[in-house]
N, C-alpha and C positions, 0 to 999 in steps of 0.2 A: 514335812507335813505338807504345806501348802501347794507344794508343787506337786506332791501324789495328788488333792484333791483336785487341783486344775487338770491333771492328767487324767484321771478318772471322769472329770465332768464330762472334757474334748468325748470321751466314750460313749459316755450315755447318748451324747446329742447326735453323734454319728451314728448308734443306732438306731435311736429315734425316725433319721430319716431314713435308714435302712429298711424298719418296719414300715413307713410309712409308703416307700416306694413298692414293699412286698404285696401291700395291703391293697394298693393302688392296682399292681396287677390283675390280681384275684378279683376286683370288682369290674373287671374288664374282661373277665373271661368270656363273657358271649357277645362282646364287640366284635364286629365285624372287621378282618382286617388287622387290629390291634397288635400291636407288637410289644412284648414286654421289655424290661427295662429292670437292669442291675447297677447296683450302686457300684462304684470304685471309690477304694479310700489310699490315702499317704500318711504313712508318718509325719509328724512333724517336725522341725527343727529339735536337733538337739546341742545340749549343755555340755562343752568338753570340759572335764575337769583335769583332764592328762592325756596328753595327746598320745599316741602311735608313734612309736620312733624317737621320742626325745630321749635326748643323752639322757644318761644318770650317773654316770663314770667313765672318763677317759676310755673310749673304744667300748663301751657299753650302752645299746639303747632299748627302752622299753620294748618290746615284745608287742602290746596290745595296748591300746588308750583306756580310758576311762570316759567314759559317756553317759548320759541319762537321756532318755527319751523324754519327749514334753507334751506326748499325747498322739491323737488321732483327727484328720480332718477329713471329709469328702470330697475328692479331688474331681468326680466327673459323674453324671449316670448316662450310661450306656446303656441305648436301644438296640434289642438283638433281633436283626430281621431276616430271622428264620422262617420258612416258608410254614405255614397254619397248615392245616386239616383240611381237606374239601368237601364242603355239604352240599348234597344234593338238593336243588330246590325246584327245578323243572321251569322257573320262572323264564322267561325269553329275556327279561332285562337285567338279569342276574349274572354276571360277567365275571371269571375268574382270573388269574394272571399266574399261570405256571413259569416260573421262574422269577430273575428281575424283571423292576419297572413300577413305574407308580402312573397310575388312570392321572389326566391333565383335568384341572378344575376352574371355571373362569369366578374370578371371586367379583363382587358388586363394584371396585374400586379398579377395576383392571388388570388387578392381577394374577397370577397364576399359582395355584396351591397343586398339591400331590396328594394323592391317598391310593391305598391299598382296597377300600370298598367297592364294590364294583355291583352294591343291590340301588342300580338307578331305577330311576322312575322317568313318567313320561308328567309335564304340565298340561296347563292347556292348551297351549299351541302347539303339544305333541313332540314339544323339545326334549330329550335326554335329559335328565336333572340327577342330582342328589339327593338325599332328604329333604334336606333343607331349601332345596329348589336352586342351588346353584350350576348351573350349565359345565354339561363336559363338553371337552373342547377338544377337536373343533367342536362347532355346532353341529349336533344333528337332530333334526325334525322329524320326525315319522307320520304319514299321513293318518286320520283319522279313519280311513277306509280302510288301513292296514289288514290282512286277514291273518297272516303270518309272517313274524321278525326271524332273521335269520343273523347272526351275529359269529364270523367265521376264525378261525384262529391267528389268521393276519388282520384282526381288527374290521374286516368289510361286513358293513352294515346293510341288509337289501332285505327288501319286503313285496310280498306280494301282494295286491289288492282285490275286491270282488269282480270276478270277470277277466283276470288277468292272469296268463297261464306264465310268461317269464319271470323270472323275478327282478325287480327294478334297485340299483345299485344308488343307496343315496348317499354312500360317504366310507371315511374310515376312522377308526378308534385308532390314534398314536399313543405311544407313550414314552414316556421319559425315564433317564435314569441316571445317579449321579454316583461321582467315584467313589465319593465319602457319604455313604447314606447315614452314617450314624451321626452326622453335622446336621444333620436338618432340625428345624425348630416344630416341635407340635405345638400346633393351633387348637385342638379340640375338635368336636366333628369332624374326628377323623383324617386331619388334615394335617400336611407339611407343609410348611415352608422354604426354601431356600437361603443359605446363607453362606458368608465368607468360607467355612470350613467343608460344607457341602461340594463347591463348585458348583460349576453354575450346569442345570441339566443337559442333557444326549438326549434328542428328542429323535425316534424312528418308528420303521413299523413292528409291529409284534413278530417274534419269531426270526429277526433280523438284526446282526448288530450287537450280539450280547441280550438282547430286551427276550422277554418271557415272551410264551402264546398264549392265547384267549380260549377261555373253553366258557360256552354257553351256559345256563342253566346250574350254574354252580357260584357256590361262595365260599371266602375263604377264611375262616375260622382264628380266632385268637389264636397265638402260638403258645400260650401260657397253658403249663401243665401246672393243672390243681394241685396235685401230690406234692411235687417236686416244690413249690412255692409254700403250701402249709409245711410241709418239714424245715425250709429256713425258718417261714415265724417261729415255729417252734423253738428250734435252735435258737433263734435267737432270744427269745422270751426266756427259756432256759437259763442262757446264758447272764441273762441281767439280774436273773434272782439267785445266782450262785454267789455264797459270799466272799 
């Protein structure tokens, strides 16, 4: 009886984590570039009461064994990096990645973080920054008198100023991709950092080397499907109510 209680308790704790994860997905349904998360489970070690293949008589073996499971445990939270839908904004500083890759963001401590959120702004010096004021890397500064801003599919940023006919190239936005993006660590603020599991970043020009291309005036919506998550949540809650 005690073994059954502990097994049932492990299932309830595992499902609580599952519900917490689904709830977080739903909470971020409108977060730009958010990628949904699922929980992967593993069964816990088994208690073997009778081994399969054990001899019971000369030349006779047990065809099957007798094992009792000891419950379940969460094994990992897997982030699903499927492309989200595109939202047209017509804001020249909104940029979406069509395909693989992450924008590179310079953090205050000098490290580089990565994001799919392309809702960029300009700071007081015209530099391209995130909503929290972190610089896009490589750093780009847009002149105060810029009349038009153009971001090409290959990340080339150019502007035209008052009285200038030909566009002026300011620089280029580069992207980074990872062999195992699921190994990235989420840091909040729509940012990820590399880990030993993700591998080092592979930096390149948009549209080349497996990198996605850029599209100006669009944002990538969350890839959370509300109906799917609500169905999962309802199923889990219903399962917990069943005797």
